[in-house]
DRENFIMAR-9171 format. One line per field, with one value per residue (C-alpha): residue in three letters; x, y, z. Coordinates in Angstrom, 2 decimals, m for minus. Layout:
BEGIN
residu ALA_...
px X_...
py Y_...
pz Z_...
// end
This chain:
BEGIN
residu MET_THR_VAL_GLU_ARG_TYR_PRO_HIS_LEU_PHE_GLU_PRO_LEU_ARG_LEU_ARG_GLY_ILE_THR_LEU_ARG_ASN_ARG_ILE_MET_GLN_SER_ALA_HIS_ALA_MET_ALA_PHE_ASN_SER_PRO_GLU_GLY_LEU_THR_ASN_ASN_ARG_ASP_ILE_TYR_TYR_HIS_ALA_ALA_ARG_ALA_LYS_GLY_GLY_ILE_GLY_LEU_MET_VAL_THR_GLY_ASN_ARG_LEU_ILE_HIS_PRO_THR_SER_ASN_THR_PHE_CYS_ARG_GLY_PHE_SER_TYR_GLY_TYR_ARG_GLU_GLU_MET_VAL_GLU_ARG_ASP_LEU_ALA_LEU_THR_GLU_ALA_VAL_HIS_GLY_PHE_GLY_ALA_HIS_ILE_PHE_ALA_GLN_LEU_ASN_HIS_PHE_GLY_VAL_MET_GLY_GLU_THR_HIS_ALA_MET_ASP_ASP_TYR_ARG_VAL_LEU_TRP_SER_ALA_SER_ASN_ILE_LYS_SER_PRO_VAL_PHE_GLY_GLU_MET_ALA_LYS_ALA_MET_GLU_ARG_ALA_ASP_MET_ASP_GLU_ILE_VAL_GLU_GLY_TRP_VAL_ARG_SER_ALA_GLN_TYR_SER_GLN_GLN_ALA_GLY_PHE_ASP_GLY_ILE_GLU_VAL_HIS_LEU_ALA_HIS_SER_TYR_LEU_LEU_HIS_GLN_PHE_ILE_SER_PRO_LEU_PHE_ASN_LYS_ARG_GLU_ASP_GLU_TYR_GLY_GLY_SER_TYR_GLU_ASN_ARG_MET_ARG_PHE_ALA_LEU_GLU_VAL_ILE_LYS_ALA_VAL_ARG_GLU_ALA_VAL_GLY_PRO_ASP_PHE_VAL_VAL_GLY_ILE_ARG_LEU_SER_MET_ASP_GLU_MET_VAL_PRO_GLY_GLY_MET_GLU_ILE_VAL_ASP_TRP_ILE_LYS_VAL_ALA_GLN_THR_VAL_GLU_ALA_THR_GLY_HIS_ILE_ASP_TYR_ILE_MET_ALA_THR_ALA_GLY_VAL_TYR_GLN_SER_ALA_THR_TYR_ILE_MET_PRO_PRO_TYR_ASP_VAL_PRO_ASN_GLY_TRP_LEU_VAL_ASP_PRO_ILE_ALA_ARG_LEU_LYS_ARG_ALA_VAL_SER_LEU_PRO_VAL_PHE_CYS_VAL_SER_GLY_ILE_GLY_SER_ALA_ALA_GLU_ALA_GLU_LYS_ILE_LEU_ALA_ARG_GLY_ASP_ALA_ASP_MET_VAL_ALA_MET_THR_ARG_ALA_GLN_ILE_ALA_ASP_PRO_ASP_PHE_ALA_ARG_LYS_ILE_ALA_GLU_GLY_ARG_GLU_ASP_GLU_ILE_TYR_HIS_CYS_LEU_ARG_CYS_ASN_GLN_GLY_CYS_VAL_SER_ARG_LEU_PHE_GLN_GLY_THR_SER_MET_THR_CYS_GLN_ILE_ASN_PRO_ALA_THR_GLY_ARG_GLU_GLU_VAL_PHE_GLY_PRO_GLN_THR_LEU_GLU_LEU_ALA_PRO_VAL_ALA_LYS_HIS_TRP_VAL_VAL_ILE_GLY_GLY_GLY_PRO_ALA_GLY_MET_LYS_ALA_ALA_GLU_GLY_LEU_ALA_LYS_ARG_GLY_HIS_ARG_VAL_THR_LEU_LEU_GLU_LYS_GLY_ALA_GLU_LEU_GLY_GLY_GLN_VAL_ASN_HIS_ILE_VAL_ARG_LEU_PRO_ARG_ARG_ASP_SER_PHE_ALA_TRP_ILE_THR_GLU_ASP_LEU_LYS_VAL_HIS_MET_ALA_LYS_ALA_GLY_VAL_GLN_ILE_CYS_LEU_ASN_SER_GLU_ALA_THR_VAL_GLU_THR_ILE_LYS_ALA_LEU_GLN_PRO_ASP_GLY_VAL_ILE_VAL_ALA_THR_GLY_SER_LEU_PRO_ASP_ARG_SER_GLY_TYR_SER_ASP_ILE_ASN_PRO_LEU_VAL_GLU_ARG_VAL_PRO_GLY_LEU_ASP_ALA_ASP_HIS_VAL_PHE_THR_ALA_LEU_ASP_VAL_LEU_ALA_ALA_PRO_GLU_ARG_ILE_GLY_HIS_ARG_VAL_LEU_VAL_LEU_ASP_GLU_GLU_GLY_ASN_ARG_TYR_SER_ALA_GLY_ILE_THR_GLU_LEU_LEU_VAL_GLU_LYS_GLY_HIS_GLN_VAL_HIS_VAL_VAL_THR_ARG_TRP_ASN_ALA_LEU_PHE_HIS_ARG_LEU_ALA_THR_THR_LEU_ASP_GLN_PRO_LEU_VAL_TYR_ALA_ASN_LEU_PHE_SER_ARG_GLY_LEU_THR_TYR_THR_LEU_ASN_ALA_TRP_VAL_SER_GLN_VAL_ARG_GLY_SER_SER_VAL_ASP_LEU_PHE_ASN_LEU_TYR_SER_ALA_GLU_GLU_GLU_THR_LEU_GLU_HIS_PHE_ASP_SER_ILE_VAL_LEU_ALA_VAL_ARG_HIS_LEU_PRO_GLN_ASP_ALA_LEU_TYR_HIS_ALA_LEU_ASN_ALA_GLU_LEU_ALA_ASN_VAL_HIS_ARG_VAL_GLY_ASP_CYS_VAL_VAL_PRO_ARG_LYS_THR_ASP_HIS_ALA_ILE_PHE_GLU_GLY_PHE_LEU_ALA_GLY_ARG_GLU_ILE_PHE_ASP_ASN_TRP_LYS_ARG_TYR_ILE_GLU_PRO_GLY_ALA_ILE_GLU_GLN_PHE_ASP_GLY_PRO_ILE_ASN_HIS_HIS_HIS_PHE_LEU
px m62.93_m61.01_m57.76_m55.46_m55.03_m53.66_m51.62_m49.48_m52.45_m54.21_m51.15_m51.36_m48.81_m47.40_m46.74_m45.38_m48.23_m50.95_m51.61_m53.29_m55.49_m54.40_m52.27_m55.20_m55.47_m56.89_m54.28_m55.18_m57.56_m59.52_m63.28_m64.56_m67.34_m66.99_m68.64_m69.10_m67.73_m64.74_m65.63_m66.12_m69.76_m72.08_m70.87_m67.29_m68.29_m70.58_m68.05_m65.26_m67.50_m68.68_m65.12_m64.17_m67.15_m65.99_m62.83_m60.13_m57.01_m56.07_m57.52_m55.74_m57.93_m56.77_m55.54_m56.56_m55.40_m53.13_m53.37_m55.80_m53.40_m53.73_m56.24_m57.48_m59.28_m62.72_m64.70_m65.13_m61.61_m61.10_m59.56_m57.33_m56.24_m59.74_m60.48_m64.09_m62.71_m61.88_m65.46_m66.46_m63.41_m64.02_m67.28_m65.36_m62.59_m65.09_m67.04_m63.90_m62.57_m65.97_m65.57_m61.98_m60.07_m57.48_m57.34_m54.58_m54.97_m52.96_m51.93_m51.05_m50.60_m51.25_m48.75_m49.11_m51.17_m54.52_m56.33_m57.75_m60.96_m62.50_m62.84_m65.28_m62.54_m59.24_m56.20_m52.56_m50.98_m47.72_m44.83_m41.08_m40.72_m42.62_m43.99_m47.31_m49.31_m49.03_m52.75_m54.38_m51.83_m52.02_m48.75_m47.58_m45.78_m42.26_m42.57_m40.78_m39.39_m42.46_m44.66_m42.68_m43.17_m46.92_m46.90_m45.01_m47.55_m50.37_m48.90_m48.40_m51.89_m53.46_m51.43_m52.44_m56.12_m55.91_m54.35_m57.02_m59.68_m58.62_m56.74_m54.16_m51.47_m50.44_m49.18_m47.08_m47.48_m44.15_m45.43_m47.54_m45.93_m47.62_m45.88_m43.18_m42.49_m42.18_m39.36_m37.62_m37.66_m35.67_m38.75_m40.32_m37.65_m35.79_m34.70_m31.22_m31.29_m30.69_m33.87_m32.80_m30.01_m28.27_m30.01_m29.45_m31.02_m34.02_m34.70_m34.46_m38.08_m39.62_m37.38_m38.38_m42.05_m41.55_m39.50_m42.14_m44.94_m43.09_m42.39_m46.04_m47.54_m44.92_m42.98_m45.91_m47.98_m47.57_m46.09_m45.46_m44.76_m46.16_m43.27_m42.94_m40.85_m40.58_m41.80_m42.39_m41.05_m37.95_m35.08_m37.14_m36.27_m36.19_m36.13_m32.51_m33.20_m36.30_m34.64_m32.08_m34.94_m36.46_m33.17_m32.63_m36.03_m35.65_m32.33_m34.09_m35.94_m39.13_m41.23_m42.69_m43.57_m43.27_m46.27_m44.80_m46.46_m45.47_m46.23_m46.53_m49.10_m47.01_m47.53_m50.88_m51.73_m49.37_m50.83_m54.00_m53.32_m56.22_m56.52_m54.27_m51.36_m50.91_m51.72_m48.59_m46.65_m44.93_m44.20_m40.57_m39.49_m41.30_m39.49_m36.19_m37.22_m38.22_m34.76_m33.08_m34.80_m35.66_m39.09_m42.36_m43.21_m46.78_m47.42_m49.78_m49.79_m53.30_m53.64_m57.16_m57.04_m56.04_m53.83_m51.75_m51.42_m50.46_m47.60_m46.23_m46.27_m44.92_m41.91_m41.24_m41.72_m43.95_m45.53_m49.02_m50.85_m53.18_m56.19_m57.87_m60.14_m60.94_m62.56_m64.15_m65.93_m66.68_m66.44_m66.80_m63.75_m61.63_m64.45_m65.48_m61.91_m61.62_m64.91_m64.11_m66.60_m64.28_m66.78_m69.11_m66.66_m67.71_m64.48_m62.99_m62.66_m59.87_m61.82_m61.42_m64.90_m66.68_m63.71_m60.98_m62.87_m65.66_m63.15_m61.79_m65.37_m65.73_m67.92_m67.60_m66.27_m68.44_m68.01_m69.36_m70.21_m71.27_m73.98_m73.76_m70.18_m70.28_m73.99_m73.69_m76.05_m78.97_m77.92_m75.55_m76.36_m77.83_m80.61_m81.72_m85.11_m87.09_m90.16_m93.31_m94.98_m93.05_m94.13_m93.18_m91.08_m90.03_m86.88_m86.40_m82.77_m79.59_m77.29_m75.88_m79.13_m81.31_m78.97_m78.59_m82.36_m82.88_m80.22_m81.77_m85.34_m84.36_m82.29_m85.36_m87.36_m89.16_m89.40_m87.55_m87.51_m84.92_m85.41_m82.46_m83.02_m79.39_m77.35_m75.41_m75.79_m73.89_m75.53_m73.21_m70.52_m70.03_m68.97_m66.81_m64.67_m63.66_m61.95_m58.23_m57.50_m61.14_m61.49_m61.85_m65.43_m66.27_m66.36_m69.66_m71.33_m69.48_m70.09_m73.77_m74.16_m72.91_m75.18_m78.23_m77.66_m77.32_m80.45_m82.44_m83.03_m84.44_m82.47_m83.94_m81.50_m82.50_m85.89_m87.43_m89.89_m93.19_m96.30_m97.93_m95.06_m94.80_m98.53_m98.34_m95.87_m98.46_m95.96_m96.73_m94.15_m91.92_m88.51_m87.60_m83.85_m83.70_m80.74_m79.83_m78.39_m76.16_m77.78_m76.68_m77.90_m74.76_m76.89_m74.95_m76.21_m73.47_m75.34_m78.91_m80.87_m79.42_m81.28_m79.32_m75.93_m76.15_m74.24_m74.03_m76.36_m73.59_m72.30_m68.85_m70.26_m70.28_m71.10_m68.63_m70.71_m70.47_m66.69_m66.78_m69.19_m67.36_m63.91_m62.99_m65.40_m63.39_m61.03_m57.47_m57.96_m60.62_m62.27_m63.73_m66.44_m66.32_m69.33_m68.52_m64.93_m64.69_m63.26_m66.00_m64.63_m61.02_m61.43_m62.77_m60.00_m57.35_m58.80_m58.51_m54.95_m53.80_m55.16_m53.04_m55.62_m54.65_m57.04_m58.08_m60.45_m62.83_m64.29_m66.63_m64.59_m61.68_m59.42_m58.95_m60.86_m61.00_m63.14_m60.22_m58.39_m60.32_m59.97_m56.18_m55.98_m55.61_m51.77_m51.63_m54.22_m52.48_m49.12_m50.58_m52.44_m49.78_m47.05_m49.18_m49.66_m53.12_m54.13_m57.12_m59.16_m60.64_m63.61_m65.22_m68.18_m69.16_m71.55_m71.78_m70.16_m69.47_m68.16_m64.63_m64.61_m65.88_m66.79_m66.10_m66.86_m65.13_m67.60_m66.22_m65.00_m67.42_m64.50_m64.91_m62.46_m62.63_m60.79_m60.39_m59.63_m61.34_m62.22_m64.49_m66.22_m66.92_m69.51_m68.62_m71.80_m74.76_m76.99_m80.79_m82.98_m84.72_m87.93_m90.75_m91.40_m91.51_m94.16_m96.19_m96.07_m96.81_m100.01_m101.13_m99.86_m99.58_m96.29_m93.97_m90.68_m87.56_m83.90_m80.58_m80.08_m83.70_m84.49_m81.71_m78.26_m75.50_m72.55_m72.59_m72.53_m75.90_m77.29_m76.07_m77.35_m80.80_m80.87_m79.90_m82.80_m85.20_m84.07_m85.25_m88.44_m87.48_m89.38_m90.96_m89.12_m90.01_m88.30_m85.67_m82.97_m80.50_m80.94_m77.73_m76.32_m78.74_m75.97_m73.43_m74.98_m73.30_m75.39_m72.61_m71.55_m73.31_m75.24_m73.17_m76.26_m77.56_m74.90_m75.75
py 69.75_66.54_67.72_65.29_63.11_66.06_68.20_69.78_70.55_72.49_74.26_78.06_79.75_83.20_85.21_88.72_90.47_87.82_84.37_81.80_79.50_76.31_75.11_74.50_76.87_77.44_78.65_81.28_79.97_81.69_81.63_84.18_85.21_88.90_88.92_91.27_94.29_92.66_93.89_91.96_91.03_88.80_85.72_86.34_87.23_84.27_81.84_83.00_83.40_79.81_78.51_80.86_79.55_76.07_76.48_77.26_79.05_81.03_81.85_83.55_85.24_84.36_86.46_89.98_91.85_94.87_96.64_96.99_95.05_91.96_90.32_86.86_84.28_84.92_87.45_87.45_88.11_90.76_94.15_94.94_98.30_99.83_102.06_100.83_97.53_98.97_99.31_95.97_94.15_95.57_93.61_90.50_90.74_91.60_88.45_86.27_87.85_87.52_83.76_83.77_83.14_85.25_86.24_87.43_89.06_87.56_90.20_89.21_90.21_87.51_88.88_86.91_84.11_85.54_86.92_90.35_89.07_88.53_92.31_94.81_96.66_95.85_95.74_94.73_91.90_92.82_90.49_90.38_89.62_89.21_85.76_83.95_82.03_78.29_78.02_81.12_82.06_85.86_87.78_90.04_93.35_93.38_95.82_99.15_100.85_103.08_99.97_98.48_101.65_101.38_97.75_98.62_101.38_98.89_96.47_99.25_100.67_97.22_96.41_99.65_99.15_95.60_96.85_99.54_96.90_94.87_92.02_90.44_90.18_90.32_87.52_88.48_85.92_84.74_81.41_79.62_81.52_84.81_88.16_88.11_84.46_85.47_87.83_85.25_82.26_81.75_79.93_83.37_86.05_86.69_90.23_91.58_94.56_94.75_92.69_89.69_87.21_86.58_85.32_88.66_90.52_88.19_88.61_92.38_93.28_90.85_92.23_95.78_94.86_93.10_96.00_98.53_96.47_96.19_99.92_100.65_98.48_99.13_96.81_95.32_93.87_90.29_89.97_86.61_85.14_82.27_80.39_77.45_74.49_73.09_74.32_70.69_71.45_69.72_72.17_74.50_75.78_72.99_72.73_73.89_76.97_77.92_77.37_79.92_82.31_81.76_82.43_85.57_86.97_85.91_87.76_91.06_90.80_91.94_88.75_86.63_83.32_81.29_79.52_76.66_75.29_74.05_74.16_76.67_77.02_74.66_72.11_73.33_69.85_70.53_73.91_72.25_68.53_66.16_62.90_61.27_62.94_61.27_63.08_64.56_64.55_67.87_67.31_66.20_69.26_71.52_69.79_70.57_74.21_74.23_73.06_75.64_78.74_80.14_81.50_79.61_77.50_76.74_73.51_72.63_69.07_67.74_66.99_65.97_64.52_65.59_62.53_63.45_67.04_66.03_63.87_66.72_69.11_66.55_65.87_69.59_69.53_72.63_75.10_75.28_72.81_74.02_71.77_74.03_71.78_69.80_72.94_73.89_70.57_70.91_74.33_72.66_70.45_71.92_72.04_68.46_67.32_69.33_67.94_64.31_64.15_63.17_60.59_63.46_65.17_65.40_64.46_66.26_63.95_66.06_65.72_69.43_69.39_71.96_74.17_74.78_73.38_75.90_78.75_77.59_77.46_81.13_80.80_80.76_78.03_75.59_71.98_68.78_67.24_70.43_72.38_75.13_76.06_79.54_79.70_79.88_82.80_80.81_77.19_77.25_75.13_78.19_78.21_74.62_74.66_71.82_70.86_72.43_69.00_65.72_63.45_60.12_60.36_57.43_57.77_55.27_54.76_54.79_56.70_60.16_61.99_59.64_59.52_63.31_63.75_61.21_62.87_66.32_65.21_63.26_66.13_68.31_65.94_63.75_59.98_58.69_55.25_54.69_51.75_50.45_47.55_46.46_44.98_48.18_51.94_54.14_53.92_55.19_55.81_52.05_52.13_55.24_53.85_50.86_53.09_53.90_56.45_57.25_55.47_58.80_58.95_56.27_59.08_60.24_57.03_56.54_60.07_60.04_56.65_58.19_61.20_59.17_56.80_59.64_61.30_58.06_57.15_53.63_51.96_48.91_47.15_44.52_46.22_46.57_49.44_49.17_51.29_48.74_48.50_52.28_52.67_50.10_52.32_55.13_57.92_61.60_62.25_60.28_61.09_58.97_58.62_55.56_56.71_55.89_53.18_53.33_53.66_50.72_52.19_54.14_57.24_60.49_64.05_64.71_62.36_62.76_61.31_57.84_56.38_53.12_52.21_48.89_46.04_47.28_44.52_41.95_39.84_41.44_44.95_46.07_49.17_50.62_49.13_45.70_46.01_46.73_43.88_41.21_42.35_38.78_38.93_41.66_40.56_41.71_44.29_46.81_49.79_52.34_54.57_57.84_60.16_61.90_63.17_63.04_60.92_58.32_57.58_58.09_55.90_52.88_53.34_53.46_50.39_48.45_49.52_48.82_45.29_44.81_45.35_47.00_49.94_52.36_55.21_56.74_60.03_62.63_65.36_67.32_66.50_63.35_63.46_67.25_67.71_66.65_69.90_71.96_69.42_69.34_65.55_65.45_65.42_62.53_60.50_61.21_60.13_56.86_56.09_57.11_55.24_52.10_52.43_53.97_55.00_57.12_58.75_62.22_63.92_60.64_58.41_54.90_54.21_50.47_47.46_44.40_41.66_42.60_45.58_49.06_51.60_55.21_58.54_61.86_64.38_67.24_65.73_62.75_60.57_56.93_54.40_50.92_49.75_46.00_43.10_44.21_41.51_43.80_47.16_49.24_52.00_55.00_56.79_58.66_57.26_57.39_58.11_55.23_57.15_54.65_54.21_57.96_58.41_55.50_56.83_60.36_59.11_57.38_59.48_63.10_64.78_62.68_64.19_62.95_63.88_63.03_60.92_59.81_63.46_63.60_61.94_64.35_64.41_63.56_67.23_67.75_64.69_65.76_69.30_68.10_65.71_68.61_70.71_67.80_67.35_70.90_70.32_73.00_71.88_75.04_75.90_79.57_79.70_76.96_78.61_81.28_84.12_85.68_88.24_87.40_86.33_88.87_91.88_93.75_94.34_95.40_93.51_90.21_89.35_86.69_85.41_84.43_81.69_80.24
pz 129.44_128.78_127.22_129.05_125.95_124.00_126.40_123.68_121.45_124.19_125.55_125.07_122.82_123.54_120.39_120.95_122.80_122.52_123.94_121.70_123.77_121.98_119.07_116.69_113.76_110.32_107.89_105.31_102.68_99.96_100.42_97.85_100.21_99.35_95.96_94.30_96.16_97.84_101.32_104.55_105.02_107.05_105.26_106.38_109.90_110.55_109.05_111.34_114.38_114.07_114.22_117.04_118.99_118.03_120.09_117.54_118.74_115.64_112.23_109.35_106.75_103.27_100.36_101.33_98.25_98.71_95.33_92.40_90.14_92.31_90.02_90.86_88.76_90.26_92.25_95.99_97.33_100.02_99.25_102.19_100.76_100.92_103.90_103.99_105.30_108.71_109.94_108.46_109.79_113.25_113.27_112.16_114.75_117.50_116.67_116.79_119.98_121.62_121.46_122.74_119.50_117.67_114.03_111.69_108.27_105.44_102.92_99.39_95.78_93.17_90.69_87.47_89.05_88.13_85.13_84.51_82.88_86.31_86.69_85.22_83.36_81.67_83.91_83.79_85.75_87.48_88.24_88.62_84.91_81.66_82.43_82.08_84.63_83.92_84.67_83.17_80.53_80.72_80.43_83.25_83.01_84.44_87.33_87.33_90.41_90.64_90.57_93.43_95.44_94.91_96.02_99.19_99.83_99.28_101.79_104.32_103.83_104.12_107.22_108.91_108.08_109.44_112.65_113.02_112.43_115.45_113.82_116.11_113.47_109.81_107.58_104.54_101.75_100.31_99.00_96.38_93.48_94.31_93.76_96.45_95.70_92.03_93.00_95.20_92.87_89.64_88.31_87.81_88.32_85.05_85.91_85.22_87.59_91.35_91.93_89.86_89.44_92.74_95.87_97.60_94.70_94.46_98.19_98.07_97.30_99.80_102.52_101.60_101.97_105.30_106.68_105.61_107.17_110.48_110.56_109.78_112.54_115.20_117.49_119.44_116.61_115.33_111.84_110.23_106.81_104.77_103.21_100.83_101.86_98.33_94.96_93.94_90.46_89.02_89.38_91.55_95.01_97.60_101.39_101.80_99.69_101.64_104.98_103.82_102.96_106.40_108.13_106.08_107.01_110.65_110.85_110.14_113.46_111.75_112.00_114.77_113.11_109.91_108.35_106.29_103.16_99.67_95.98_93.16_90.39_88.23_91.01_92.34_93.63_96.54_97.46_98.73_98.35_97.76_99.66_97.04_98.88_102.28_105.53_107.05_103.81_104.59_108.27_107.87_105.83_108.30_111.16_109.42_109.21_112.86_113.88_111.65_113.05_116.46_115.57_116.08_113.05_111.98_110.09_107.24_105.95_105.43_109.14_110.09_113.58_117.07_117.44_114.39_115.54_119.07_117.79_115.66_118.61_121.07_118.82_118.56_114.79_114.88_117.29_115.75_113.53_110.82_110.39_107.91_105.90_109.04_110.41_107.11_107.48_111.19_112.86_116.28_115.67_118.49_121.02_120.33_120.95_124.14_125.45_124.61_121.75_118.93_117.72_116.80_114.44_110.81_109.06_106.09_103.08_101.51_98.28_97.38_95.84_97.98_98.79_96.22_93.22_93.58_93.56_90.22_88.99_89.88_92.94_96.72_98.97_100.89_102.03_100.55_103.90_105.71_103.88_106.52_105.58_104.08_104.91_108.71_109.06_107.64_108.23_111.23_114.31_116.02_113.40_114.04_115.74_117.21_115.24_116.71_116.67_116.79_113.96_112.45_109.31_107.16_105.09_102.26_101.30_103.37_101.06_101.83_101.06_103.08_106.06_106.14_106.02_108.80_110.98_110.59_111.20_114.33_115.74_115.44_117.62_115.10_115.31_112.27_110.66_107.94_105.58_103.58_101.22_101.40_104.21_104.88_104.82_102.40_98.99_96.26_98.87_99.07_95.42_95.72_98.52_96.40_93.89_94.31_97.03_97.73_101.06_102.88_101.56_104.12_106.68_105.16_106.24_109.50_110.76_109.86_111.56_114.80_114.59_113.58_116.49_118.99_117.59_117.92_114.28_113.91_111.12_109.36_107.03_104.47_104.31_100.87_100.77_98.92_98.96_101.24_103.73_103.94_104.47_107.26_109.11_109.15_108.53_108.79_106.10_103.72_102.28_99.25_98.65_96.43_94.38_90.80_88.56_85.47_82.07_79.90_76.61_75.73_75.22_75.22_75.07_72.55_70.16_71.43_68.49_69.11_72.08_72.22_70.81_68.94_70.51_74.10_75.27_74.75_77.65_77.56_78.19_81.83_83.85_86.31_89.12_87.49_87.58_91.30_91.99_89.97_88.80_87.89_84.92_83.18_80.41_79.86_77.10_78.11_76.47_78.89_77.44_79.39_79.39_82.69_82.60_86.40_89.20_88.67_85.19_86.22_89.29_87.44_84.86_87.58_89.24_85.97_85.12_88.68_88.34_85.23_82.50_79.23_79.04_76.30_77.16_74.63_75.81_74.32_76.02_74.55_77.51_79.55_82.86_82.62_85.72_87.93_87.14_89.69_92.52_91.94_91.65_87.86_87.82_90.28_88.40_85.09_86.48_87.69_84.47_81.97_83.83_83.47_79.72_79.41_75.89_74.94_72.20_72.73_71.03_70.04_70.75_69.89_67.00_67.49_69.12_66.96_69.18_70.16_67.78_68.51_65.82_66.76_65.12_65.74_67.11_65.02_61.76_61.69_60.62_61.61_62.91_64.34_67.45_67.74_70.03_73.24_75.73_77.74_77.38_80.50_80.55_82.72_81.77_83.14_85.86_85.77_88.81_90.56_91.10_90.54_94.26_94.78_92.11_93.47_97.02_95.92_94.30_97.50_100.42_101.43_102.38_100.20_99.06_97.31_97.64_96.05_92.96_92.73_91.94_89.37_89.61_90.60_92.99_96.68_97.68_96.02_97.77_101.19_100.71_99.72_102.67_104.91_103.62_104.01_107.60_108.24_106.24_103.76_100.68_99.24_96.03_96.43_99.83_99.98_97.90_98.97_96.52_95.11_97.51_100.32_102.72_101.51_103.22_106.06_109.16_111.51_114.65_115.27_118.39_120.15_121.93_118.50_118.46_121.86
// end
């Protein structure tokens, strides 16, 4: 074990009656693995066991709900108040402890920050006051004293069940605008009784809960809190206010640590910040907290590397560093660092596409770059088997899908030749990284380069594939990953009877890729035609406004770049664009281009208007698969398959997942898919030897 470079990171931490083996942790994060019954299952257990085996010191399970009125916005959250959890959680904690890690249970009530429509019946949201969620818009009931008593009972019951189930500690959630935060903060607490108004009154209910939890679990069990450092809302509670909260709770003697975070639902970007927010952005406020209290302080701040974490610990700015998404992306993160294999880490992009975005879409968490995340039982490293017979596979295309397929095939013992017609690997990634604040996507290419090289993949750049050249290689199998290109026709499924918009063949009409290839060709006043509503469209728009162009967006959608809402980067992109003078037209499409003029029609009223004086028109539109070579090869050779955009253009997570399946030679459509519920069973304790 080579831990000399990071002595603080691998120093054990004593916390009441337990010793954490290092300072690397995953903070609480929602996974929604428990659908539909809300109970711990195989999916939970294998996810946590993989990271325990990967060397982590501490995990905190996220958002275990303490009462039936804690309604969320989707299924799959854990119900900590149900007695059935004890047996199931015993299997979870046994799995984690078997690999030398520790695990705490975070207990929470969402208050108003949910919606009752996610349930099978009609329920009532509870909160400090009659307020609405800024995201979901459902009104909460102002809690009565009897309601508060029930909530205290729910916290106590959930804490006791967690203790019986073998968890090493409890974390009480006071942050992210959930119920106890709603009592503490004037943003939400509008009460006029003894639980509202003054600071002492607003703190009263949270202190009652913490006291009851401590009394329920006894003096020898770890109890901590999750606390905001800043609500990130103008006029909201700031660092000095939350330090006071921390000191107040510390003075009770009931808690053992403080997990520091930030943000509320009005500023959800800062709850789980995308890459647009710099790494380490919250470290300085957390350091101020650390120097204001005597308790251990745990830090979250988008940290993704051992070097960053080591500096935080060495300065004394925190006692533990949460690298949560880093270990969603790579469960072996800690072990690779300890063993001097940092080059083998699959790096988190902080794109929020596979994790938080999927929750807002009502489904379970995974990871864009790691198809095994949340699917460890069927796709974890322990399931990777050598091919029974080593063969020669040819992969055509060096984008994410092709590289992932080549990596997987080579790791299973095959001889793999990858042909890339260009001078560099990366495919669409090479376009993504040229957009504002998307350079983290370069890790896709760089990480797969490392793994392909170590697995022995033969990479041939500047190699155009044809049927003849592929035949000459005498492959036993072929993976075609030739990608996609933008459609220049202006076709939109919102206007499907028009196959080509007149005038888009003019010289001043460009695709988004044309802009990246030759930005100097773009005139000053630009119209962007947006079919996608995602970061692809938003990114090319940002690139243009940052270069000083006057930009107007026309989009078929009823909101500007609406798909950014679930990845939490929409507010940051909006702020950048609106501050630079962006204008836009919603619910419209183009009927024709006439020189510098563009005729539009409203999709709902059919009213027409003409926008004039555009120097350039940029198409942020659909791509079409480049599949001709696949069809030609499939007619001539056996065992030919395609993956990624040349199947149908989608996002990079689809491409990587399909490459992953191809690397395991999982092609049968009757067998390749995980049927709903198949990994959400409960089979009891896992066999640790299965992971070895």
